[in-house]
DSSP file (Angstrom, degrees, kcal/mol; ACC not computed):
  #  RESIDUE AA STRUCTURE BP1 BP2  ACC     N-H-->O    O-->H-N    N-H-->O    O-->H-N    TCO  KAPPA ALPHA  PHI   PSI    X-CA   Y-CA   Z-CA
    1    1 A M              0   0    0      0, 0.0    44,-2.0     0, 0.0    45,-1.2   0.000 360.0 360.0 360.0 146.3   11.6  -40.0   94.3
    2    2 A K  E     -A   44   0A   0     42,-0.2    69,-3.4    43,-0.2     2,-0.4  -0.978 360.0-171.0-123.2 132.9    7.9  -39.3   94.6
    3    3 A I  E     -AB  43  70A   0     40,-2.6    40,-2.9    -2,-0.4     2,-0.5  -0.984   5.0-162.6-124.5 133.0    5.3  -40.3   92.0
    4    4 A E  E     -AB  42  69A   0     65,-2.9    65,-2.8    -2,-0.4     2,-0.5  -0.963   6.4-161.1-114.5 131.9    1.7  -39.2   92.0
    5    5 A L  E     -AB  41  68A   0     36,-3.1    36,-2.4    -2,-0.5     2,-0.6  -0.954   9.6-148.9-115.7 121.9   -0.9  -41.2   89.9
    6    6 A L  E     -AB  40  67A   0     61,-2.9    60,-3.2    -2,-0.5    61,-1.1  -0.814  25.7-169.4 -88.2 120.6   -4.2  -39.7   88.9
    7    7 A I  E     - B   0  65A   0     32,-2.9     3,-0.4    -2,-0.6    58,-0.2  -0.946  11.5-149.2-124.0 127.7   -6.6  -42.7   88.7
    8    8 A N  E    S+ B   0  64A   0     56,-2.9    56,-1.3    -2,-0.4     3,-0.1  -0.534  73.9  33.4 -87.1 158.4  -10.1  -42.8   87.4
    9    9 A N  S    S+     0   0    0      1,-0.3     2,-0.6    -2,-0.2    -1,-0.2   0.456  71.0 135.2  79.6   5.7  -13.0  -45.0   88.6
   10   10 A M        +     0   0    0     -3,-0.4    -1,-0.3     1,-0.2     3,-0.1  -0.772  16.6 155.7 -82.2 121.4  -12.1  -45.1   92.3
   11   11 A T        +     0   0    0     -2,-0.6     2,-0.3     1,-0.1    -1,-0.2   0.523  53.1  18.3-124.3 -10.6  -15.4  -44.6   94.1
   12   12 A C  S  > S-     0   0    0      1,-0.0     4,-1.6    24,-0.0     3,-0.2  -0.899  83.9 -88.5-153.3 177.3  -15.1  -46.1   97.6
   13   13 A N  H  > S+     0   0    0     -2,-0.3     4,-2.5     1,-0.2     5,-0.2   0.786 121.4  61.3 -67.1 -27.6  -12.7  -47.3  100.3
   14   14 A H  H  > S+     0   0    0      2,-0.2     4,-2.3     1,-0.2    -1,-0.2   0.916 104.3  49.7 -62.5 -41.4  -12.7  -50.8   98.7
   15   15 A C  H  > S+     0   0    0     -3,-0.2     4,-2.5     2,-0.2     5,-0.2   0.911 109.2  52.0 -60.9 -43.5  -11.2  -49.2   95.6
   16   16 A V  H  X S+     0   0    0     -4,-1.6     4,-2.9     1,-0.2     5,-0.2   0.937 111.0  46.5 -59.5 -48.6   -8.6  -47.4   97.7
   17   17 A R  H  X S+     0   0    0     -4,-2.5     4,-2.9     1,-0.2     5,-0.2   0.894 111.3  52.3 -62.3 -40.0   -7.5  -50.7   99.4
   18   18 A R  H  X S+     0   0    0     -4,-2.3     4,-2.0     2,-0.2    -1,-0.2   0.933 114.1  41.7 -63.0 -46.6   -7.4  -52.5   96.0
   19   19 A V  H  X S+     0   0    0     -4,-2.5     4,-2.4     2,-0.2     5,-0.2   0.928 116.1  49.7 -65.8 -45.7   -5.1  -49.9   94.4
   20   20 A Q  H  X S+     0   0    0     -4,-2.9     4,-2.7    -5,-0.2     5,-0.2   0.926 111.5  48.1 -61.5 -45.6   -3.0  -49.6   97.6
   21   21 A N  H  X S+     0   0    0     -4,-2.9     4,-2.2    -5,-0.2    -1,-0.2   0.902 111.2  50.9 -61.8 -41.4   -2.5  -53.3   97.9
   22   22 A A  H  X S+     0   0    0     -4,-2.0     4,-1.6    -5,-0.2    -1,-0.2   0.918 114.1  43.4 -63.7 -43.6   -1.6  -53.7   94.2
   23   23 A L  H  X S+     0   0    0     -4,-2.4     4,-2.4     2,-0.2    -2,-0.2   0.896 113.3  51.1 -70.4 -39.9    1.0  -50.9   94.4
   24   24 A E  H  < S+     0   0    0     -4,-2.7    -2,-0.2    -5,-0.2    -1,-0.2   0.861 108.9  52.2 -65.5 -34.7    2.4  -52.2   97.7
   25   25 A E  H  < S+     0   0    0     -4,-2.2    -1,-0.2    -5,-0.2    -2,-0.2   0.901 114.7  41.4 -66.7 -40.3    2.8  -55.7   96.3
   26   26 A A  H  < S+     0   0    0     -4,-1.6    -2,-0.2     1,-0.3    -1,-0.2   0.817 129.1  29.4 -76.2 -31.5    4.7  -54.4   93.3
   27   27 A Y    ><  +     0   0    0     -4,-2.4     3,-1.7    -5,-0.1    -1,-0.3  -0.650  68.7 168.4-129.7  73.4    6.8  -51.9   95.3
   28   28 A P  T 3  S+     0   0    0      0, 0.0    -1,-0.1     0, 0.0    -4,-0.1   0.714  77.1  52.5 -65.1 -21.8    7.2  -53.4   98.8
   29   29 A D  T 3  S+     0   0    0      2,-0.1     2,-0.3    16,-0.0    -5,-0.1   0.209  96.1  90.7 -97.5  16.3    9.9  -50.9   99.9
   30   30 A T  S <  S-     0   0    0     -3,-1.7     2,-0.5    -6,-0.2    15,-0.2  -0.865  77.2-122.8-115.1 143.5    7.8  -47.9   98.9
   31   31 A T  E     -C   44   0A   0     13,-2.3    13,-2.7    -2,-0.3     2,-0.5  -0.761  32.4-166.6 -83.7 124.7    5.3  -45.8  101.0
   32   32 A V  E     +C   43   0A   0     -2,-0.5     2,-0.4    11,-0.2    11,-0.2  -0.956  12.0 174.7-118.3 128.7    2.0  -45.8   99.2
   33   33 A N  E     -C   42   0A   0      9,-2.3     9,-3.6    -2,-0.5     2,-0.5  -0.995  12.0-160.3-129.8 138.6   -0.9  -43.5  100.1
   34   34 A V  E     -C   41   0A   0     -2,-0.4     2,-0.7     7,-0.2     7,-0.2  -0.981   2.0-160.7-123.2 125.7   -4.2  -43.3   98.2
   35   35 A D  E  >> -C   40   0A   0      5,-3.2     5,-1.7    -2,-0.5     4,-1.5  -0.904   1.9-169.1-107.2 107.2   -6.5  -40.2   98.5
   36   36 A L  T  45S+     0   0    0     -2,-0.7    -1,-0.2     1,-0.2   -26,-0.1   0.888  84.7  55.0 -64.3 -41.1  -10.0  -41.1   97.3
   37   37 A S  T  45S+     0   0    0      1,-0.2    -1,-0.2     2,-0.1    -2,-0.0   0.855 119.7  32.4 -64.4 -34.3  -11.2  -37.5   97.3
   38   38 A K  T  45S-     0   0    0     -3,-0.2    -1,-0.2     2,-0.2    -2,-0.2   0.584 102.0-132.5 -94.4 -12.8   -8.4  -36.4   94.9
   39   39 A K  T  <5 +     0   0    0     -4,-1.5   -32,-2.9     1,-0.2     2,-0.4   0.883  61.2 135.9  59.7  41.1   -8.3  -39.8   93.1
   40   40 A I  E   < -AC   6  35A   0     -5,-1.7    -5,-3.2   -34,-0.2     2,-0.5  -0.973  44.0-159.5-124.8 132.2   -4.5  -39.8   93.6
   41   41 A A  E     -AC   5  34A   0    -36,-2.4   -36,-3.1    -2,-0.4     2,-0.5  -0.931  15.2-158.0-104.4 132.5   -2.1  -42.5   94.6
   42   42 A T  E     -AC   4  33A   0     -9,-3.6    -9,-2.3    -2,-0.5     2,-0.5  -0.946   7.9-167.2-116.1 129.5    1.2  -41.3   95.9
   43   43 A L  E     -AC   3  32A   0    -40,-2.9   -40,-2.6    -2,-0.5     2,-0.4  -0.971  10.1-170.5-113.3 122.1    4.4  -43.5   96.0
   44   44 A E  E     +AC   2  31A   0    -13,-2.7   -13,-2.3    -2,-0.5   -42,-0.2  -0.937  67.0  17.8-116.9 136.7    7.2  -42.1   98.0
   45   45 A G  S    S+     0   0    0    -44,-2.0     2,-0.2    -2,-0.4    -1,-0.2   0.633  81.4 156.9  84.3  14.5   10.7  -43.5   98.1
   46   46 A V        -     0   0    0    -45,-1.2    -1,-0.3    -3,-0.2     3,-0.1  -0.527  26.0-156.5 -75.7 139.0   10.2  -45.5   94.8
   47   47 A G        -     0   0    0      1,-0.3    -1,-0.1    -2,-0.2    -2,-0.0   0.204  56.0 -14.6 -89.3-146.2   13.4  -46.3   92.9
   48   48 A P  S    S+     0   0    0      0, 0.0    -1,-0.3     0, 0.0     2,-0.3  -0.263  74.6 169.0 -57.1 140.8   13.6  -47.0   89.2
   49   49 A F        -     0   0    0     -3,-0.1     2,-0.4     4,-0.0     3,-0.1  -0.958  31.8-128.2-148.5 163.8   10.3  -47.7   87.7
   50   50 A E     >  -     0   0    0     -2,-0.3     4,-1.9     1,-0.1     3,-0.3  -0.978  13.7-141.8-118.6 132.1    8.7  -48.1   84.3
   51   51 A E  H  > S+     0   0    0     -2,-0.4     4,-2.3     1,-0.2     5,-0.2   0.887 103.9  54.1 -58.1 -40.9    5.6  -46.1   83.4
   52   52 A L  H  > S+     0   0    0      1,-0.2     4,-2.4     2,-0.2    -1,-0.2   0.873 105.5  53.6 -63.0 -36.8    4.1  -49.0   81.5
   53   53 A Q  H  > S+     0   0    0     -3,-0.3     4,-2.3     2,-0.2    -1,-0.2   0.921 109.4  47.5 -64.2 -43.5    4.5  -51.2   84.6
   54   54 A L  H  X S+     0   0    0     -4,-1.9     4,-2.2     2,-0.2     5,-0.2   0.910 111.6  50.7 -63.8 -41.2    2.6  -48.7   86.7
   55   55 A K  H  X S+     0   0    0     -4,-2.3     4,-2.7     1,-0.2    -2,-0.2   0.914 110.7  49.4 -61.9 -42.0   -0.1  -48.4   84.1
   56   56 A T  H  X S+     0   0    0     -4,-2.4     4,-3.0     2,-0.2    -2,-0.2   0.901 108.8  52.3 -64.2 -41.8   -0.4  -52.2   84.0
   57   57 A I  H  X S+     0   0    0     -4,-2.3     4,-1.3     2,-0.2    -2,-0.2   0.934 113.8  43.2 -59.7 -47.1   -0.7  -52.5   87.8
   58   58 A I  H  X>S+     0   0    0     -4,-2.2     5,-2.2     2,-0.2     4,-0.5   0.912 114.9  49.6 -66.7 -43.0   -3.5  -50.0   87.9
   59   59 A D  H ><5S+     0   0    0     -4,-2.7     3,-1.5     1,-0.2    -2,-0.2   0.926 109.4  51.5 -60.6 -45.6   -5.3  -51.5   84.9
   60   60 A D  H 3<5S+     0   0    0     -4,-3.0    -1,-0.2     1,-0.3    -2,-0.2   0.792 105.0  56.7 -64.3 -27.4   -5.0  -55.0   86.4
   61   61 A A  H 3<5S-     0   0    0     -4,-1.3    -1,-0.3    -5,-0.2    -2,-0.2   0.614 125.8-104.0 -77.9 -11.9   -6.6  -53.7   89.6
   62   62 A G  T <<5S+     0   0    0     -3,-1.5     2,-0.2    -4,-0.5    -3,-0.2   0.658  84.2 103.7 101.8  19.3   -9.5  -52.5   87.5
   63   63 A Y      < -     0   0    0     -5,-2.2     2,-0.5   -48,-0.0    -1,-0.4  -0.754  66.5-112.1-128.7 172.9   -8.9  -48.8   87.2
   64   64 A D  E     -B    8   0A   0    -56,-1.3   -56,-2.9    -2,-0.2     2,-0.7  -0.933  15.5-143.3-114.7 122.7   -7.6  -46.3   84.7
   65   65 A L  E     +B    7   0A   0     -2,-0.5   -58,-0.2   -58,-0.2     3,-0.1  -0.749  23.9 175.3 -81.0 115.7   -4.3  -44.4   85.1
   66   66 A V  E     -     0   0A   0    -60,-3.2     2,-0.3    -2,-0.7    -1,-0.2   0.890  59.4  -7.5 -89.5 -45.8   -5.0  -41.0   83.7
   67   67 A K  E     -B    6   0A   0    -61,-1.1   -61,-2.9     2,-0.0     2,-0.4  -0.994  55.3-146.3-154.8 152.0   -1.8  -39.1   84.4
   68   68 A M  E     -B    5   0A   0     -2,-0.3     2,-0.5   -63,-0.2   -63,-0.2  -0.983   7.7-165.3-126.6 135.2    1.5  -39.5   86.2
   69   69 A F  E     -B    4   0A   0    -65,-2.8   -65,-2.9    -2,-0.4     2,-0.5  -0.982   4.5-161.9-119.9 124.8    3.5  -36.8   88.0
   70   70 A V  E      B    3   0A   0     -2,-0.5   -67,-0.2   -67,-0.2    -2,-0.0  -0.925 360.0 360.0-106.6 125.0    7.2  -37.5   88.9
   71   71 A R              0   0    0    -69,-3.4   -68,-0.2    -2,-0.5    -1,-0.1   0.373 360.0 360.0-121.7 360.0    8.6  -35.1   91.5
Protein backbone atom coordinates (compact mmCIF):
# COMPACT_ATOMS: atom_id res chain seq x y z
CA UNK A 1 0.00 0.00 0.00
CA UNK A 2 1.14 3.54 -0.73
CA UNK A 3 0.06 6.60 1.25
CA UNK A 4 0.76 10.19 0.31
CA UNK A 5 0.43 12.91 2.94
CA UNK A 6 0.05 16.56 1.97
CA UNK A 7 1.72 18.52 4.78
CA UNK A 8 1.65 22.26 5.46
CA UNK A 9 4.40 24.32 7.10
CA UNK A 10 7.42 22.38 5.78
CA UNK A 11 9.84 25.09 4.65
CA UNK A 12 13.35 23.60 4.73
CA UNK A 13 15.42 20.42 4.82
CA UNK A 14 15.28 20.41 8.63
CA UNK A 15 11.49 20.11 8.30
CA UNK A 16 11.91 17.24 5.85
CA UNK A 17 14.21 15.35 8.24
CA UNK A 18 11.89 15.94 11.17
CA UNK A 19 8.84 14.58 9.31
CA UNK A 20 10.80 11.69 7.81
CA UNK A 21 12.28 10.66 11.17
CA UNK A 22 8.87 10.79 12.87
CA UNK A 23 7.26 8.61 10.21
CA UNK A 24 10.19 6.15 10.09
CA UNK A 25 10.06 5.78 13.86
CA UNK A 26 6.33 4.97 13.76
CA UNK A 27 6.59 2.72 10.68
CA UNK A 28 10.10 1.17 10.73
CA UNK A 29 9.36 -1.39 7.99
CA UNK A 30 8.06 1.26 5.57
CA UNK A 31 9.91 3.29 2.94
CA UNK A 32 9.42 7.00 3.67
CA UNK A 33 10.24 9.81 1.23
CA UNK A 34 9.51 13.48 1.78
CA UNK A 35 9.39 15.94 -1.13
CA UNK A 36 9.80 19.50 0.13
CA UNK A 37 8.85 21.16 -3.17
CA UNK A 38 5.53 19.29 -3.31
CA UNK A 39 5.10 19.22 0.49
CA UNK A 40 4.26 15.51 0.26
CA UNK A 41 5.45 12.61 2.40
CA UNK A 42 5.11 9.20 0.77
CA UNK A 43 4.97 5.94 2.70
CA UNK A 44 5.39 2.79 0.61
CA UNK A 45 4.83 -0.72 1.88
CA UNK A 46 2.83 0.42 4.87
CA UNK A 47 0.48 -2.15 6.35
CA UNK A 48 -2.60 -1.41 8.41
CA UNK A 49 -2.71 2.16 9.66
CA UNK A 50 -5.07 4.59 11.31
CA UNK A 51 -5.64 8.03 9.81
CA UNK A 52 -5.77 9.60 13.27
CA UNK A 53 -2.40 8.08 14.15
CA UNK A 54 -0.78 9.59 11.05
CA UNK A 55 -2.34 12.97 11.82
CA UNK A 56 -1.01 12.79 15.38
CA UNK A 57 2.51 11.90 14.19
CA UNK A 58 2.57 14.90 11.84
CA UNK A 59 1.03 17.21 14.46
CA UNK A 60 3.54 16.10 17.09
CA UNK A 61 6.37 16.84 14.64
CA UNK A 62 5.02 20.40 14.41
CA UNK A 63 3.28 20.33 11.03
CA UNK A 64 -0.25 20.13 9.65
CA UNK A 65 -1.60 17.14 7.76
CA UNK A 66 -3.84 18.66 5.09
CA UNK A 67 -4.89 15.64 3.07
CA UNK A 68 -4.16 11.93 2.74
CA UNK A 69 -4.21 9.86 -0.43
CA UNK A 70 -4.25 6.05 -0.21
CA UNK A 71 -3.23 4.27 -3.40
